[in-house]
C-alpha positions as CSV (number, residue, x, y, z in Angstrom):
1,M,110.0,124.9,133.2
2,A,111.2,124.2,136.8
3,V,114.8,123.9,135.5
4,V,114.5,127.3,133.8
5,S,113.1,128.9,137.0
6,R,116.0,127.5,139.0
7,L,118.5,128.8,136.5
8,L,116.9,132.2,136.6
9,V,117.2,132.4,140.4
10,G,120.8,131.1,140.3
11,S,123.7,133.3,141.3
12,R,124.7,134.3,137.7
13,L,121.2,135.6,136.9
14,N,120.3,137.2,140.2
15,G,121.3,140.6,138.7
16,L,118.5,140.4,136.1
17,N,115.5,142.5,136.8
18,A,112.1,140.9,137.1
19,K,111.0,141.9,133.7
20,M,114.0,140.3,132.0
21,K,113.4,137.1,134.0
22,K,109.8,137.0,132.8
23,I,110.9,137.4,129.2
24,L,113.4,134.6,129.5
25,I,110.8,132.3,131.1
26,A,108.3,133.1,128.4
27,A,110.9,132.4,125.7
28,A,111.8,129.1,127.3
29,V,108.1,128.1,127.4
30,V,107.5,129.1,123.8
31,F,110.7,127.2,122.7
32,S,109.9,124.0,124.6
33,T,106.3,124.0,123.4
34,S,107.3,124.5,119.8
35,V,109.8,121.7,120.0
36,F,107.3,119.2,121.4
37,A,104.5,120.4,119.1
38,G,106.8,120.0,116.1
39,E,107.7,116.4,117.2
40,A,104.0,115.5,117.2
41,L,103.5,116.9,113.7
42,V,106.3,114.9,112.1
43,P,105.3,111.3,111.5
44,K,108.0,108.6,111.9
45,V,109.4,107.5,108.5
46,Y,110.2,103.8,108.2
47,R,112.0,101.9,105.5
48,E,110.0,101.0,102.4
49,I,111.0,97.3,103.0
50,A,112.4,96.0,106.3
51,V,115.9,94.5,106.5
52,A,115.7,90.8,106.0
53,P,116.7,88.7,109.0
54,T,120.3,87.4,108.8
55,N,119.8,84.2,110.8
56,Q,117.9,81.1,109.8
57,R,115.6,81.0,112.8
58,D,114.4,84.6,112.3
59,A,114.1,84.1,108.6
60,E,111.8,81.2,109.2
61,I,109.6,83.3,111.4
62,A,109.7,86.2,108.9
63,S,108.6,83.8,106.1
64,L,105.3,83.2,108.0
65,F,104.2,86.8,107.1
66,D,105.0,86.0,103.5
67,R,102.9,82.9,103.6
68,W,100.0,84.9,105.2
69,N,100.4,87.7,102.5
70,E,100.4,85.0,99.7
71,A,97.2,83.6,101.2
72,L,95.7,87.1,101.1
73,A,96.6,87.3,97.4
74,T,94.5,84.2,96.7
75,G,91.4,86.2,97.7
76,D,90.2,83.0,99.5
77,A,89.1,83.7,103.1
78,D,89.3,80.0,104.0
79,S,93.0,79.9,103.0
80,V,93.8,82.8,105.2
81,A,91.7,81.6,108.1
82,R,93.4,78.2,108.1
83,L,96.7,79.9,109.0
84,Y,95.2,80.7,112.5
85,T,94.9,78.4,115.4
86,P,91.3,77.3,116.4
87,D,91.7,79.5,119.6
88,A,93.3,82.5,117.8
89,V,92.5,86.1,118.6
90,L,92.5,88.6,115.7
91,E,92.4,92.3,116.5
92,P,92.2,93.6,112.9
93,T,93.1,97.0,111.4
94,V,89.9,97.8,109.5
95,S,87.3,96.4,111.9
96,N,86.3,97.4,115.5
97,E,85.4,93.8,116.3
98,V,87.8,91.5,118.0
99,R,87.6,88.1,116.4
100,T,88.0,85.0,118.6
101,T,86.5,82.1,116.6
102,P,87.5,80.5,113.3
103,A,84.1,81.6,111.9
104,S,84.6,85.3,112.9
105,I,88.2,85.4,111.6
106,K,87.0,84.0,108.3
107,D,84.2,86.5,108.2
108,Y,86.7,89.4,108.7
109,F,88.8,88.1,105.8
110,V,85.7,87.7,103.5
111,K,85.3,91.5,103.9
112,F,89.0,92.5,104.0
113,L,89.9,90.6,100.9
114,K,87.5,92.7,98.9
115,L,90.0,95.5,99.3
116,K,92.7,93.4,97.5
117,P,95.3,93.9,100.2
118,H,99.0,93.5,99.8
119,G,101.2,93.9,102.8
120,T,104.9,95.1,103.0
121,I,106.9,94.9,106.3
122,N,108.6,98.2,106.9
123,L,110.1,97.5,110.4
124,R,110.3,94.1,112.2
125,E,111.5,92.6,115.4
126,I,111.4,88.9,115.9
127,R,111.6,87.1,119.2
128,L,111.7,83.3,119.7
129,L,109.6,82.8,122.9
130,S,110.2,79.0,123.0
131,D,110.8,76.1,120.6
132,D,107.2,76.3,119.5
133,S,106.2,79.9,119.9
134,A,107.5,83.2,118.4
135,L,106.7,86.8,118.1
136,D,106.9,89.0,115.0
137,T,106.1,92.7,115.7
138,G,106.7,95.9,113.8
139,V,105.2,98.2,111.2
140,Y,103.7,97.3,107.9
141,T,102.0,99.1,105.0
142,F,99.0,97.7,103.2
143,D,98.2,98.7,99.6
144,M,94.5,98.3,99.1
145,V,91.8,99.3,96.6
146,K,88.8,101.0,98.1
147,N,86.1,102.5,95.9
148,G,88.3,101.9,92.8
149,K,91.2,104.0,94.3
150,H,94.5,102.7,95.6
151,Q,95.3,103.7,99.2
152,K,98.0,102.9,101.6
153,V,97.4,102.1,105.3
154,H,100.3,102.2,107.6
155,A,99.9,100.1,110.7
156,R,101.6,98.5,113.7
157,Y,101.4,94.8,114.0
158,T,102.1,91.9,116.2
159,F,101.8,88.2,115.2
160,V,102.2,85.5,117.9
161,Y,102.9,82.2,116.3
162,K,102.5,78.7,117.8
163,K,103.6,75.4,116.4
164,V,100.6,73.1,116.1
165,D,101.4,69.5,115.0
166,G,104.8,70.8,113.6
167,E,103.2,73.7,111.6
168,W,103.5,77.3,112.6
169,K,100.0,78.9,113.1
170,I,98.9,82.4,114.1
171,L,97.8,82.4,117.8
172,N,97.3,86.1,118.1
173,H,97.3,88.9,115.5
174,H,97.0,92.5,116.4
175,S,97.0,95.3,113.9
176,S,96.3,99.0,114.5
177,A,96.5,101.9,112.0
178,M,99.1,104.5,112.7
179,P,97.6,107.6,114.4
180,E,99.5,110.0,112.1
């Protein structure tokens, strides 16, 4: 808006009458508002399935999500909870409670697994933080069954992995549903 005002008082536009300047300013405001409003209404579209990592190190980290997803498919909350470190933090998608103990993480999965979730990574970024810690962050979609009906939940995620006794475990898992 300030840019438009400066343009309107610039040397080329000094000859415009006040009414014409007001019309141009109003048009600029309407145009800029509609552009930004339109942006907010169009959700970001991601790939159906993320591109697979091309290097071995990233592929190893990516496989940890597959292991977790396979544990979900068993329907066994203990199997899923064992993938987390004893001091893990879980900020889950479909619960308002942050889980910070093995018992509370298991409790979340007892409830979540009733939805028969299956996750698909749509976008992923992997970072090796050290030889024994890594980050996998991006966007995933969960297919779930709620009240007998299939539904999809699109969410952002972050997994922080830590090697414990030579095995990768989940130290932190944050998942939040997309606002669109």
